[in-house]
C-alpha positions as CSV (number, residue, x, y, z in Angstrom):
1,M,6.3,0.5,-12.3
2,K,4.5,3.3,-10.8
3,R,7.0,5.3,-8.6
4,S,4.5,6.1,-6.0
5,Q,3.7,2.4,-5.8
6,V,7.3,1.7,-5.1
7,L,7.3,4.3,-2.4
8,K,4.2,3.0,-0.8
9,L,5.8,-0.4,-0.6
10,S,9.0,1.1,0.7
11,F,6.9,2.8,3.7
12,F,5.1,-0.5,4.5
13,S,8.2,-2.4,4.1
14,S,7.5,-4.9,7.2
15,I,9.8,-7.5,5.3
16,L,9.7,-11.1,6.6
17,I,12.2,-13.7,5.5
18,L,11.8,-17.4,6.2
19,T,14.2,-20.4,6.4
20,A,14.8,-23.4,8.4
21,A,17.4,-22.6,11.1
22,C,20.7,-23.4,9.5
23,S,24.3,-21.8,9.5
24,N,26.1,-20.2,6.8
25,N,28.6,-23.1,6.4
26,E,25.9,-25.5,5.5
27,S,25.5,-26.8,2.0
28,A,23.2,-24.7,-0.4
29,Q,20.9,-27.8,-0.8
30,K,19.5,-28.9,2.5
31,E,18.1,-32.4,3.1
32,S,14.3,-32.5,3.2
33,K,12.5,-34.8,5.7
34,L,9.3,-34.7,3.5
35,D,8.3,-35.9,0.2
36,P,6.4,-33.8,-2.2
37,V,2.7,-34.4,-2.2
38,A,0.2,-34.1,-5.3
39,S,-1.9,-31.2,-4.0
40,A,-3.1,-28.9,-1.6
41,E,-5.7,-31.4,-0.2
42,E,-2.7,-33.9,0.8
43,L,-0.7,-31.3,2.7
44,P,-0.8,-31.9,6.5
45,E,-2.9,-30.0,8.7
46,S,-0.1,-29.7,11.0
47,F,3.5,-31.4,11.5
48,E,4.2,-34.3,13.7
49,E,7.8,-33.1,14.1
50,P,8.3,-29.2,14.8
51,V,9.4,-27.2,11.8
52,S,11.5,-24.3,12.6
53,I,11.2,-21.2,10.5
54,S,13.4,-18.1,10.9
55,L,12.3,-14.8,9.9
56,I,13.7,-11.3,9.7
57,K,11.3,-8.4,10.0
58,H,11.2,-4.5,10.0
59,I,9.3,-3.2,12.9
60,S,7.6,-0.3,11.6
61,G,5.8,2.3,13.7
62,D,2.4,0.9,13.4
63,I,3.4,-2.6,14.9
64,L,2.7,-2.3,18.5
65,F,3.0,-5.2,21.3
66,K,1.5,-5.9,24.6
67,E,3.7,-5.4,27.5
68,G,6.1,-8.2,27.9
69,E,5.6,-9.5,24.3
70,T,8.1,-9.0,21.5
71,I,8.2,-10.1,17.9
72,Q,10.0,-13.3,19.1
73,D,7.3,-14.1,21.5
74,N,3.7,-13.0,21.0
75,V,0.3,-14.1,20.4
76,H,1.0,-14.9,16.7
77,T,3.9,-17.1,17.3
78,K,2.1,-18.8,20.0
79,W,-0.9,-19.5,17.7
80,V,1.4,-20.6,14.9
81,K,3.3,-23.2,17.1
82,D,-0.2,-24.5,18.6
83,T,-1.9,-24.9,15.4
84,F,0.7,-26.0,13.1
85,N,3.8,-27.1,15.2
86,I,5.9,-24.4,13.4
87,D,8.4,-22.5,15.3
88,L,8.9,-18.9,14.3
89,D,12.5,-17.9,14.9
90,Y,13.2,-14.2,14.1
91,L,16.9,-14.1,13.3
92,W,17.1,-10.2,13.5
93,T,14.9,-7.2,13.3
94,T,15.1,-3.6,12.1
95,S,13.5,-0.4,13.3
96,G,13.4,3.3,12.6
97,P,13.5,4.6,8.7
98,D,11.5,2.2,6.5
99,D,14.3,1.8,4.3
100,T,16.6,0.3,7.1
101,F,15.6,-3.4,6.2
102,D,16.0,-2.7,2.5
103,T,19.5,-1.7,3.0
104,K,20.4,-4.6,5.2
105,L,19.2,-7.2,2.8
106,Q,20.8,-5.3,0.0
107,L,24.3,-5.6,1.7
108,S,23.6,-9.1,2.6
109,M,22.9,-9.9,-1.2
110,S,26.0,-7.8,-2.3
111,A,28.1,-10.1,0.1
112,N,26.6,-13.2,-1.5
113,E,25.4,-14.5,1.9
114,E,23.0,-17.4,2.0
115,L,19.6,-16.3,1.5
116,P,16.5,-17.4,3.3
117,S,14.2,-20.2,1.9
118,I,11.2,-18.3,1.7
119,I,11.1,-14.5,1.4
120,S,8.1,-12.6,1.8
121,L,8.4,-8.9,1.3
122,R,7.0,-5.4,0.3
123,S,9.9,-3.8,-1.5
124,N,11.5,-3.2,-4.9
125,I,14.2,-5.6,-4.0
126,T,11.8,-8.4,-5.2
127,Q,12.8,-7.8,-8.8
128,D,16.5,-7.9,-7.7
129,L,16.0,-11.1,-6.2
130,I,14.1,-12.5,-9.1
131,D,16.9,-11.3,-11.6
132,S,19.5,-12.8,-9.5
133,G,18.7,-16.2,-10.4
134,R,18.6,-17.4,-6.8
135,V,14.7,-18.1,-6.5
136,V,12.7,-20.8,-8.2
137,E,9.8,-20.5,-10.4
138,V,6.8,-20.7,-8.1
139,G,3.9,-20.9,-10.5
140,E,3.7,-24.7,-10.6
141,I,4.4,-24.8,-6.8
142,F,1.3,-22.5,-6.3
143,D,-0.8,-24.3,-8.6
144,K,-0.1,-27.5,-6.8
145,Y,-0.2,-26.4,-3.1
146,A,-2.6,-23.5,-2.9
147,S,-5.9,-24.0,-1.5
148,S,-9.1,-23.4,-3.6
149,A,-9.9,-20.4,-1.5
150,W,-6.5,-18.8,-2.1
151,K,-6.7,-19.6,-6.0
152,E,-10.1,-18.2,-6.1
153,A,-8.9,-14.9,-4.4
154,M,-5.9,-14.7,-6.8
155,E,-8.0,-15.3,-10.0
156,A,-10.1,-12.3,-8.9
157,D,-7.0,-10.1,-9.9
158,P,-5.7,-11.3,-13.3
159,H,-2.8,-8.8,-13.4
160,A,-1.4,-9.7,-9.8
161,W,1.1,-12.0,-11.4
162,D,2.5,-9.3,-14.0
163,P,5.3,-7.7,-12.1
164,Y,6.8,-11.3,-11.3
165,T,6.3,-13.1,-14.6
166,R,9.2,-13.9,-16.8
167,E,9.5,-15.9,-20.0
168,E,10.5,-18.8,-17.9
169,G,7.5,-18.6,-15.8
170,R,6.4,-17.0,-12.3
171,F,9.0,-16.2,-9.8
172,A,7.1,-14.8,-7.0
173,I,3.7,-15.2,-5.5
174,P,1.6,-12.1,-5.2
175,I,0.5,-10.8,-1.9
176,L,-3.2,-9.9,-2.4
177,D,-4.5,-6.4,-1.1
178,Y,-7.9,-4.9,-1.1
179,E,-8.8,-3.5,-4.4
180,M,-9.3,0.4,-4.6
181,N,-7.5,0.3,-1.3
182,G,-5.3,3.3,-2.5
183,D,-7.7,5.4,-4.4
184,T,-8.0,9.1,-3.1
185,V,-10.8,11.0,-1.5
186,L,-10.7,14.2,0.3
187,F,-11.2,14.7,4.0
188,I,-12.0,18.1,5.0
189,R,-12.5,19.8,8.5
190,Q,-16.4,19.8,8.6
191,D,-16.3,21.9,11.7
192,W,-14.2,24.7,9.9
193,L,-16.6,24.7,6.9
194,D,-19.7,25.0,9.1
195,K,-18.1,27.9,11.2
196,L,-17.2,29.8,8.0
197,G,-20.7,29.1,6.3
198,L,-19.2,27.1,3.4
199,E,-20.3,24.1,1.4
200,G,-18.3,21.2,0.5
201,P,-16.2,21.5,-2.8
202,E,-17.3,20.3,-6.2
203,T,-15.0,22.3,-8.3
204,M,-11.1,23.3,-8.1
205,E,-12.6,26.9,-8.1
206,D,-14.6,25.8,-4.9
207,I,-11.3,24.1,-3.4
208,E,-9.2,27.3,-3.8
209,S,-12.3,29.6,-2.2
210,I,-12.2,27.2,0.9
211,M,-8.7,27.2,1.1
212,D,-8.6,30.8,0.9
213,E,-10.7,31.2,4.1
214,F,-9.1,28.4,5.9
215,V,-5.8,30.2,5.8
216,N,-7.1,33.7,6.2
217,E,-10.1,33.4,8.3
218,D,-8.8,31.9,11.4
219,P,-11.2,28.7,11.3
220,S,-9.3,27.2,14.3
221,G,-10.2,30.1,16.6
222,T,-6.6,30.2,18.0
223,G,-4.9,32.8,15.9
224,E,-2.4,30.1,15.2
225,K,-1.2,30.0,11.2
226,T,-3.4,27.4,9.4
227,Y,-3.1,25.9,5.9
228,G,-5.5,24.9,3.3
229,L,-4.0,21.5,2.3
230,A,-1.8,19.1,3.9
231,A,0.6,17.7,1.1
232,G,3.8,15.9,1.2
233,F,5.5,15.4,-2.3
234,A,8.9,14.8,-1.4
235,N,8.7,11.2,-2.6
236,S,6.0,11.5,-5.4
237,Y,3.1,13.8,-6.4
238,N,1.1,10.7,-6.9
239,T,1.6,8.8,-3.7
240,W,-0.3,6.9,-1.2
241,M,-1.2,9.6,1.3
242,S,-1.1,13.2,1.6
243,T,-1.2,13.0,-2.1
244,T,-1.9,15.8,-4.9
245,D,-2.8,13.1,-7.6
246,W,-6.1,14.7,-7.7
247,V,-4.8,17.9,-8.4
248,F,-3.3,16.9,-11.8
249,G,-6.4,14.7,-12.5
250,A,-8.4,17.8,-12.6
251,Y,-6.5,18.9,-15.7
252,G,-6.5,15.4,-17.3
253,A,-3.0,14.3,-16.3
254,M,-1.6,11.7,-13.8
255,P,2.2,11.9,-13.3
256,D,4.5,9.1,-11.8
257,Q,2.9,6.3,-13.6
258,W,2.2,5.0,-17.0
259,N,-1.1,5.7,-18.6
260,L,-3.3,4.2,-21.4
261,T,-3.6,6.4,-24.5
262,E,-6.4,6.7,-26.8
263,D,-4.2,4.8,-29.4
264,G,-4.0,1.9,-27.1
265,T,-0.1,2.5,-26.2
266,L,1.3,3.5,-22.6
267,E,2.7,6.9,-22.1
268,N,4.7,8.3,-19.1
269,G,2.2,10.5,-17.1
270,S,4.8,12.8,-15.9
271,I,5.9,14.0,-19.2
272,Q,2.4,15.0,-20.5
273,P,1.4,18.8,-21.5
274,E,-1.4,18.6,-18.9
275,V,1.1,18.1,-16.1
276,K,2.3,21.7,-16.5
277,E,-1.0,23.0,-15.5
278,G,-1.0,20.8,-12.3
279,L,2.4,22.4,-11.5
280,Q,1.2,25.9,-12.0
281,T,-1.6,25.3,-9.7
282,L,0.8,24.1,-7.1
283,K,3.0,27.0,-7.5
284,E,0.1,29.3,-7.0
285,W,-1.1,27.4,-4.0
286,M,2.4,27.6,-2.5
287,E,2.8,31.4,-3.2
288,K,-0.6,32.1,-1.3
289,G,0.3,30.1,1.5
290,Y,-2.5,27.3,0.9
291,I,0.3,24.6,1.3
292,H,3.1,24.5,3.8
293,P,6.3,25.8,2.4
294,E,8.1,22.5,3.5
295,S,5.7,20.3,1.8
296,G,8.3,19.5,-0.9
297,L,10.5,18.2,1.9
298,W,7.7,16.2,3.7
299,D,7.0,12.6,3.1
300,E,3.3,11.2,3.3
301,V,3.5,10.7,7.3
302,K,5.1,13.8,8.1
303,A,2.6,15.8,5.9
304,S,-0.3,14.1,7.5
305,E,0.6,15.4,10.9
306,L,-0.3,19.0,9.7
307,F,-3.8,17.7,9.4
308,T,-3.9,15.6,12.6
309,S,-2.2,18.5,14.6
310,G,-5.4,20.7,13.6
311,R,-3.4,23.1,11.2
312,A,-4.7,22.1,8.0
313,G,-8.2,21.8,6.6
314,I,-7.9,19.4,3.7
315,I,-5.9,16.2,3.4
316,A,-6.3,13.6,0.5
317,G,-5.7,10.0,0.5
318,P,-7.1,6.6,0.9
319,H,-10.7,6.0,2.3
320,W,-9.2,4.2,5.2
321,M,-7.4,7.2,6.7
322,P,-10.3,7.9,9.5
323,D,-8.8,4.5,11.1
324,W,-5.1,5.8,10.7
325,P,-3.8,8.5,11.1
326,L,-7.1,10.7,11.0
327,A,-8.1,9.3,14.3
328,E,-5.2,11.5,15.9
329,L,-6.9,14.6,15.0
330,L,-10.0,13.8,17.2
331,N,-7.5,13.0,20.2
332,N,-5.5,16.1,19.5
333,V,-8.3,18.8,18.8
334,D,-11.3,19.0,20.9
335,G,-14.5,19.3,18.9
336,A,-12.7,18.6,15.5
337,E,-15.0,16.9,12.7
338,Y,-14.0,16.1,9.4
339,K,-15.8,14.4,6.3
340,A,-15.0,12.6,3.4
341,Y,-15.6,14.3,0.0
342,E,-15.1,13.5,-3.7
343,I,-12.3,14.8,-5.7
344,P,-13.1,18.1,-7.5
345,V,-13.4,18.7,-11.3
346,G,-11.4,21.0,-13.0
347,P,-12.0,23.7,-15.5
348,N,-12.8,21.3,-18.3
349,G,-15.1,19.1,-16.3
350,E,-12.1,16.4,-15.8
351,A,-11.4,14.7,-12.5
352,G,-9.1,11.8,-12.1
353,R,-7.5,9.6,-9.3
354,S,-4.9,7.2,-9.6
355,T,-5.5,3.6,-9.1
356,G,-3.9,0.2,-9.8
357,I,-5.0,-2.4,-12.2
358,T,-3.8,-4.9,-9.7
359,S,-4.3,-5.0,-6.0
360,Q,-1.2,-7.0,-5.2
361,N,1.2,-5.4,-2.5
362,G,4.1,-7.4,-1.9
363,A,5.2,-10.9,-3.0
364,V,6.5,-14.3,-1.8
365,M,9.7,-16.0,-3.1
366,I,11.3,-19.5,-2.7
367,N,14.9,-19.7,-2.6
368,E,16.4,-22.6,-4.8
369,S,17.9,-24.2,-1.7
370,A,14.5,-24.4,0.0
371,T,13.5,-27.8,1.5
372,E,10.2,-29.5,0.9
373,E,9.4,-28.9,4.7
374,E,9.8,-25.1,4.3
375,I,7.8,-25.0,1.2
376,Q,4.9,-27.1,2.6
377,A,4.9,-25.2,6.0
378,F,4.4,-21.8,4.3
379,F,1.5,-23.1,2.3
380,V,-0.1,-25.0,5.1
381,Y,0.1,-21.7,7.1
382,Q,-1.2,-19.4,4.2
383,N,-3.9,-21.6,3.0
384,Y,-5.4,-21.9,6.5
385,L,-5.6,-17.9,6.6
386,F,-7.4,-17.7,3.5
387,E,-9.8,-20.6,4.4
388,N,-10.5,-19.2,7.8
389,F,-9.2,-15.6,8.3
390,A,-10.0,-13.9,5.0
391,N,-13.9,-14.1,5.3
392,P,-14.7,-16.3,8.5
393,V,-17.9,-17.9,9.3
394,E,-19.8,-17.7,12.6
395,G,-18.2,-19.9,15.1
396,N,-14.6,-19.7,13.5
397,E,-11.7,-18.8,15.5
398,F,-11.4,-15.7,13.6
399,E,-15.2,-14.6,13.9
400,Y,-14.5,-11.4,15.6
401,G,-10.8,-10.8,14.8
402,F,-7.5,-12.4,15.3
403,A,-7.1,-12.4,19.1
404,E,-9.4,-11.5,22.0
405,G,-7.8,-8.7,23.9
406,Y,-5.5,-7.5,21.0
407,D,-7.7,-6.5,17.9
408,Y,-11.1,-6.9,19.7
409,Y,-12.5,-7.2,23.2
410,L,-15.7,-9.2,24.2
411,D,-17.8,-7.8,27.1
412,E,-21.1,-9.0,28.3
413,E,-23.2,-7.0,25.7
414,D,-21.1,-6.7,22.5
415,V,-17.7,-6.8,20.7
416,K,-15.5,-3.9,20.7
417,Y,-12.8,-2.9,18.4
418,K,-11.9,0.7,19.1
419,D,-8.7,1.6,20.8
420,D,-10.3,3.2,23.9
421,E,-12.7,0.2,24.2
422,I,-10.1,-2.4,24.5
423,P,-8.0,-2.7,27.9
424,G,-4.6,-1.7,27.2
425,G,-5.6,-0.2,23.7
426,R,-5.8,-1.9,20.5
427,I,-3.0,-3.9,19.1
428,D,-3.4,-5.7,15.7
429,P,-1.6,-8.9,15.6
430,V,-2.3,-9.4,12.0
431,K,0.5,-7.2,11.3
432,Y,2.9,-9.9,12.8
433,T,1.7,-12.4,10.0
434,I,4.2,-13.6,7.2
435,T,2.2,-11.6,4.6
436,F,1.6,-8.7,6.6
437,D,-2.2,-8.5,6.7
438,G,-3.2,-12.3,7.2
439,A,-5.2,-13.0,4.0
440,R,-7.2,-10.6,1.9
441,I,-9.8,-11.2,-0.9
442,P,-9.5,-8.0,-3.2
443,S,-13.2,-7.3,-3.7
444,L,-14.4,-8.1,-0.4
445,Y,-13.7,-5.1,1.8
446,I,-14.2,-2.0,-0.3
447,N,-17.6,-2.9,-1.4
448,T,-18.7,-3.9,2.0
449,L,-17.9,-0.5,3.5
450,A,-19.4,1.2,0.5
451,E,-22.8,-0.8,1.5
452,F,-22.7,0.5,4.8
453,A,-22.7,4.3,3.8
454,R,-25.6,3.3,1.5
455,G,-27.6,2.1,4.8
456,Q,-26.9,-1.7,4.6
457,E,-26.7,-3.6,7.9
458,P,-23.8,-6.0,8.5
459,E,-24.6,-9.9,8.4
460,T,-21.6,-12.0,8.1
461,P,-18.8,-11.9,10.7
462,F,-16.5,-10.0,8.2
463,E,-19.2,-7.5,7.7
464,K,-20.0,-7.2,11.4
465,K,-16.0,-6.8,12.1
466,V,-15.5,-3.9,9.7
467,Y,-18.7,-2.2,10.5
468,L,-17.7,-1.8,14.0
469,Q,-13.9,-1.2,13.5
470,Y,-13.9,1.5,10.7
471,P,-15.4,4.9,11.4
472,E,-18.4,6.1,9.2
473,A,-16.2,8.6,7.3
474,A,-14.2,5.5,6.0
475,W,-17.7,4.1,4.8
476,E,-18.3,7.1,3.1
477,G,-14.9,7.3,1.6
478,A,-15.3,3.7,0.3
479,R,-18.7,4.6,-1.3
480,I,-17.0,7.5,-2.9
481,V,-14.4,5.5,-4.8
482,V,-16.6,2.7,-5.6
483,D,-19.3,5.2,-7.1
484,G,-16.6,7.3,-8.5
485,A,-15.0,4.6,-10.5
486,D,-15.1,6.6,-13.7
487,K,-12.6,9.0,-12.3
488,Q,-9.9,6.3,-12.0
489,V,-6.6,6.7,-14.0
490,A,-5.1,3.2,-14.1
491,S,-1.4,2.8,-13.7
492,M,-0.8,0.3,-16.4
493,F,2.7,-0.8,-16.2
494,T,3.0,-3.7,-13.7
495,G,6.1,-5.5,-15.1
496,A,9.6,-5.8,-13.9
497,P,11.9,-3.0,-14.5
498,T,13.1,-2.7,-18.2
499,P,16.8,-2.7,-19.2
500,T,16.8,0.9,-19.5
501,M,15.0,1.5,-16.2
502,L,17.7,-0.5,-14.4
503,S,20.4,1.9,-16.0
504,R,18.6,5.1,-16.3
505,Q,15.4,5.3,-14.2
506,D,17.0,6.9,-11.1
507,T,18.5,9.7,-13.2
508,L,15.4,10.4,-15.1
509,D,13.4,10.5,-12.1
510,T,15.7,12.9,-10.3
511,M,15.7,15.1,-13.2
512,L,11.9,15.3,-13.2
513,S,11.3,15.6,-9.5
514,E,13.9,18.2,-9.1
515,S,12.8,20.3,-12.1
516,F,9.2,20.1,-10.9
517,S,10.2,21.0,-7.3
518,K,12.0,24.1,-8.7
519,M,8.9,25.2,-10.6
520,I,6.6,24.9,-7.7
521,Y,8.9,26.9,-5.5
522,G,9.4,29.5,-8.1
523,E,13.0,28.6,-8.6
524,Q,12.5,27.6,-12.3
525,S,10.1,29.0,-14.8
526,I,7.2,26.3,-15.7
527,D,8.0,27.3,-19.2
528,E,11.0,25.2,-19.1
529,F,8.6,22.1,-18.8
530,E,8.9,21.4,-22.5
531,N,12.8,21.5,-22.4
532,I,12.7,19.2,-19.5
533,V,10.5,16.7,-21.3
534,D,13.0,16.8,-24.3
535,K,15.7,16.2,-22.1
536,W,14.0,13.2,-20.3
537,K,13.3,11.7,-23.9
538,S,16.9,11.9,-25.2
539,S,18.3,10.9,-22.0
540,G,16.6,7.3,-22.2
541,G,13.1,8.1,-21.8
542,D,12.1,7.3,-25.3
543,D,13.9,4.1,-25.0
544,I,12.2,3.2,-21.9
545,T,8.8,4.1,-23.5
546,T,9.7,1.5,-26.3
547,E,10.5,-1.3,-23.7
548,V,7.3,-0.6,-21.7
549,N,5.0,-0.9,-25.0
550,E,6.9,-4.1,-25.8
551,W,6.0,-5.4,-22.5
552,Y,2.4,-4.2,-22.9
553,K,2.1,-5.9,-26.3
554,T,3.1,-9.1,-24.8
555,I,0.6,-9.0,-22.1
556,Q,-2.3,-8.0,-24.4
557,E,-1.2,-10.9,-26.7
558,S,-1.3,-13.5,-23.6
559,E,-4.7,-12.3,-22.5
C-alpha cells in the first residue's frame, strides 16, 4: 500500500463503528428479529420496530456543529430516525490528534473486547481486522443487498475491492471516493507574481526563479520573511496535501508507492535512482531558504498554514484545496489572490503526479456476530444515499444539499453555499454520515468541475450545487488534472500488507525516511543513497518486492 495513502487515511480517520446496543456479557451471536431477504428490492424502506445502531466516532477538526447540537443529537441523527426508524447511539467519541481513535480501537482489539457489528472506517486497522478472522465475507452480502445505483458506482472502480480481497472472498466493502481527488496541482500567489512582473511556471527552472524572488524581493510588502514553497514531509514526500510528489515527478521518480515498470513488474518508487535527483533539489531549496527549515517536522496541515498565513507563495495539493484550507488565506491576508497551475516539467521534459488506480477511501466490515437487523439497517441507509444523495434529481430532498441552514441556505432569490452566506456559517452534516461523505460516484465530480472551467453552465442539481459551492480556482485545478492525465504516476499496489510488510515495513520505512531527511538537511551525503538502497533490499525489501509482484500476478490473472 502506498505509504502516503495510509497517512491520508490516518488524517481523515473519522471512524464510525455500528452495533446493536448490547453489553459485553451478551453472547457473541445475537438473536435476529428479521429473516434474510433475497435482494435489495425486498429490503424495507423503513423499519416497523426501532433498530438501534451504536457508533463510535473521531470528531476531527473539520466536523462542526450548530450551537446546541452534538454528534449524539443533530440534523443527521434526526433524519435517520425520521426516515428509517433507526436510532444512532454513539457509545463514545474521541477528538484531538487523528490517531487517537486508532489507538483506542487497537487497545480494544488487543483486550479481545467485543467488536461492533458493522465497522466503517478509514484506517489501516482495516487489514488487522480482516486478518483477525473476526469479520465475515461481505461480497455475497453486497451482491444481494446493495442497490443497483450503488453497484453501478462500484463497477466504475474495478480495483476498489483489491485491498480487501483474500482467497476466501471479499471481507470489506470499499467506500467510494471521487476519482483524481488527490492528484496534485500547484497553487501560486497570483498577486505576488503580478507585483514582481512574473509569469506562471512551466519548468522546474521557472519554479526556482519564482521562488527566489518570493524569498528575496519582499512580495508581501511587509518586510516579513517569506518562503517559496509550503511543504510538509514529516509523514511522506508523496502525500495528500503540502506535497512534494511533483518535485520527484519532474525527474521521472515517484517515491512512497509501488510503480509499474516497462517490463510489467512493480517496483518500490522510493529506491529508484531518480529519487536521488529529487532529494538533491529539496536539499538545494532548503539551503537557499526556499522552503521552511521545519518542513521536515511538519505534517500536511501544519505546512499549509505557512501558505494560508501569507508567508509562502506556492503550495501543492489536490484541486479542492480552494474550499479548504486555502479559503483561510483570503480571510487572513487582505487582497491576496492565488491561481491553480499545472505541475512543471523537469530538465528532461518529464512531469509526474501521484494518483491512485482506485478511488476507494475507507471500508465497511461486518462482524461475525452481526444480526440480520443490523446488516439490513446499514444497507437500507446506504442504498438510500446512493439513490438519492449521490446525484439527486430536481425536487429531491437533497436537491440543494443535505440540510437547509447547514450546508446551504435558500433566500428569496437563490441558493447560497458559502460560509459567509449562511446564517451562523456553513456546517457540513454530510461529515456525520456513516461512510464519511454520504455517497459518491467516482467519475461524477472531477469531470463536472473541469467542464465548468471550460465554460459549461450547470444543469443538474449536482452540477448546480458544486458550481456554487467550489471556487473557480478549484474548477481550474480539476481541469488541470483531467487534461493532464498523461502526467499521472499510478500507485499500483492496493493489496493487503504482505507477510514481510507486516514484520519489516515500519523498520524499512523509518530507514528510508530518516536517511532522506538527513540528506535534505545536509546531515548525510546524498551519495549515500545507493548504500541505503542496498541496505533496504537486504533487510527485507527484496522479499517485499517478490511478494508484491506475486500479488500483482494474481490480480492480472483474475482480470
